C-alpha positions as CSV (number, residue, x, y, z in Angstrom):
1,M,21.1,-33.7,105.4
2,G,17.7,-34.7,105.0
3,R,15.9,-37.4,102.6
4,E,14.8,-34.7,100.0
5,E,18.0,-32.3,100.2
6,N,20.6,-36.0,99.5
7,K,17.8,-36.5,96.3
8,K,18.5,-32.8,95.3
9,A,22.3,-33.4,95.5
10,I,21.9,-36.5,94.3
11,A,19.9,-35.2,90.9
12,A,22.3,-31.9,90.5
13,A,25.5,-34.5,90.9
14,L,23.9,-36.8,87.7
15,T,23.0,-33.8,85.7
16,K,26.6,-32.5,86.3
17,V,28.4,-35.9,85.3
18,K,26.1,-36.2,82.7
19,L,27.0,-33.2,81.0
20,Q,30.8,-33.1,81.9
21,E,30.5,-36.6,80.0
22,G,30.2,-34.7,77.2
23,Q,26.4,-35.1,76.2
24,K,26.4,-31.2,74.6
25,V,23.8,-32.3,72.6
26,T,21.6,-33.5,75.1
27,A,22.2,-30.7,76.7
28,S,21.9,-28.0,74.2
29,Y,17.9,-29.4,73.2
30,Q,17.2,-29.1,77.3
31,K,18.3,-25.6,77.2
32,A,16.4,-25.2,74.2
33,L,13.4,-27.0,75.2
34,G,13.9,-25.1,78.6
35,K,13.9,-21.9,76.7
36,L,10.9,-22.5,75.2
37,T,8.7,-23.7,78.3
38,M,9.9,-20.6,79.7
39,D,9.3,-18.3,77.0
40,L,5.6,-19.3,76.4
41,S,4.6,-19.5,80.6
42,F,5.7,-15.6,80.5
43,L,3.9,-14.9,77.2
44,H,0.5,-17.1,79.0
45,F,0.8,-15.1,82.6
46,A,1.2,-11.7,80.7
47,L,-2.2,-12.9,78.4
48,E,-3.7,-14.0,81.7
49,R,-3.3,-11.1,83.3
50,F,-4.7,-8.6,80.5
51,G,-7.4,-11.0,81.0
52,W,-8.5,-10.0,84.5
53,V,-8.0,-6.5,83.6
54,I,-10.6,-6.4,80.5
55,W,-13.0,-9.0,82.5
56,N,-12.7,-6.5,85.9
57,L,-11.8,-9.5,87.9
58,N,-10.0,-9.0,91.3
59,G,-6.8,-11.1,92.2
60,P,-8.6,-13.7,94.5
61,M,-11.5,-14.3,91.7
62,A,-9.8,-13.9,88.6
63,Q,-7.2,-16.7,89.9
64,I,-10.0,-19.1,91.2
65,L,-11.3,-18.4,86.9
66,T,-8.1,-19.0,85.2
67,K,-5.4,-21.8,87.3
68,D,-5.1,-23.9,84.9
69,L,-6.5,-22.9,82.5
70,Q,-4.4,-23.7,79.4
71,L,-3.5,-21.1,76.6
72,K,-5.5,-21.8,73.9
73,A,-8.3,-21.6,76.0
74,L,-7.5,-18.6,77.3
75,A,-7.3,-17.3,73.6
76,T,-10.4,-18.4,73.4
77,K,-12.0,-16.5,75.7
78,L,-9.8,-13.1,75.0
79,R,-10.8,-13.9,71.7
80,A,-14.6,-14.1,72.1
81,S,-14.3,-11.1,74.8
82,T,-12.8,-8.4,71.9
83,D,-15.6,-6.9,70.7
84,H,-17.0,-6.2,74.6
85,A,-13.6,-5.3,75.4
86,I,-11.7,-3.3,72.9
87,S,-13.5,-0.3,71.8
88,E,-11.4,0.6,68.4
89,K,-11.9,-1.4,65.0
90,E,-8.2,-1.6,64.3
91,D,-7.3,-2.0,67.4
92,R,-9.6,-5.7,67.8
93,R,-8.2,-6.6,64.2
94,I,-4.5,-6.3,65.5
95,F,-5.3,-8.0,69.1
96,L,-6.7,-10.7,66.8
97,S,-4.0,-10.9,65.0
98,I,-2.1,-10.8,67.7
99,L,-4.0,-14.4,69.6
100,K,-4.0,-16.3,66.9
101,R,0.0,-15.9,66.5
102,V,0.1,-16.9,70.5
103,E,-2.2,-20.3,69.2
104,N,0.1,-20.8,66.3
105,V,3.5,-21.0,68.4
106,A,1.5,-22.6,71.3
107,E,1.2,-25.6,69.2
108,Q,4.0,-26.2,67.5
109,R,6.1,-25.3,71.3
110,N,3.3,-28.3,72.6
111,E,4.5,-29.7,69.4
112,F,8.3,-30.1,70.6
113,L,7.6,-30.5,74.0
114,H,5.2,-33.2,74.1
115,S,7.7,-35.5,71.6
116,L,9.8,-38.1,72.7
117,W,13.4,-37.0,72.4
118,L,16.4,-39.5,71.7
119,I,19.3,-38.2,71.6
120,T,23.0,-39.9,72.1
121,E,26.0,-38.7,72.1
122,D,27.2,-39.3,68.2
123,E,24.0,-40.7,66.9
124,P,21.6,-38.4,64.8
125,V,18.6,-37.1,67.1
126,L,15.5,-39.1,66.8
127,C,11.9,-37.3,67.7
128,F,8.8,-39.4,68.2
129,S,5.8,-37.0,67.9
130,R,2.7,-38.2,69.4
131,K,0.6,-35.7,67.3
132,R,1.8,-36.8,64.4
133,G,3.0,-40.5,65.7
134,V,6.1,-40.3,63.4
135,L,9.7,-41.2,64.4
136,E,11.5,-38.1,62.9
137,G,15.7,-39.1,62.4
138,A,16.7,-36.9,59.7
139,D,13.9,-34.6,59.7
140,A,14.2,-33.9,63.9
141,P,13.4,-30.6,64.9
142,T,17.1,-29.4,65.4
143,V,18.2,-26.5,68.2
144,D,18.0,-23.7,66.0
145,Q,14.6,-24.7,64.9
146,I,13.3,-24.7,68.3
147,N,15.2,-21.2,69.3
148,D,13.6,-19.7,66.3
149,L,10.1,-20.5,67.7
150,S,11.3,-18.8,71.2
151,L,12.4,-16.0,69.2
152,K,9.0,-16.2,67.4
153,I,6.9,-16.4,71.0
154,N,9.3,-13.1,72.1
155,E,8.3,-11.6,69.0
156,V,4.1,-11.9,69.9
157,S,5.1,-11.1,73.2
158,I,7.0,-7.8,72.3
159,D,4.0,-7.4,70.4
160,F,1.6,-7.6,72.7
161,A,3.6,-6.1,75.2
162,E,3.0,-2.6,72.6
163,F,-0.9,-3.9,72.1
164,K,-1.2,-3.4,75.7
165,K,0.4,-0.1,76.2
166,R,-1.8,1.5,73.9
167,Q,-4.6,0.3,75.5
168,E,-3.7,1.5,78.3
169,I,-3.1,4.8,77.2
170,R,-6.4,5.1,75.2
171,N,-7.9,3.9,78.8
172,L,-5.9,6.9,80.0
173,I,-7.3,9.7,77.9
174,K,-10.8,8.3,77.8
175,N,-11.2,8.5,81.4
176,F,-9.6,12.1,81.5
177,G,-12.4,12.9,78.6
178,A,-15.0,11.6,81.0
179,K,-14.6,13.3,83.6
180,A,-13.6,16.4,81.9
181,Q,-17.4,16.2,80.5
182,R,-18.6,15.2,83.7
183,K,-17.6,18.3,85.2
184,E,-18.9,20.8,82.6
């Protein structure tokens, strides 16, 4: 077994021991924060790919232009593109509303993830908010509050997926109509 494999095995064993020692509170926070990260990452990915389509970018160029683009910056660029890329006024309103919700959940997620969590068994959870410079004890976010934010992120993801599907259908209809007119 190589050095890297040894490190991974030791880290896995330590994690297992910590969890077995009864640090259920820590594990539930880690699970909730991990889910939060994955859920927002999925939404970020979906929005990025949508940007590629409305900006008419190919894969390699799109990756170059959007690599490491933070979600807030991506939302800003998508917002600036809305009038040019989305023809229907009501669709633009819906999309802008989705982007506002994306920014809100991203900000809340960043607050949770960039805080310093102090969790020990049989002690109250402490959370130092780096953004606000405040140590929260009794007011520290709970696992349920973190999971509620994951739920909000998933709701935004679903709304975005429905919006995107409507856009694809509108574009198919528009393209079909344009082809029919050219044949006449």
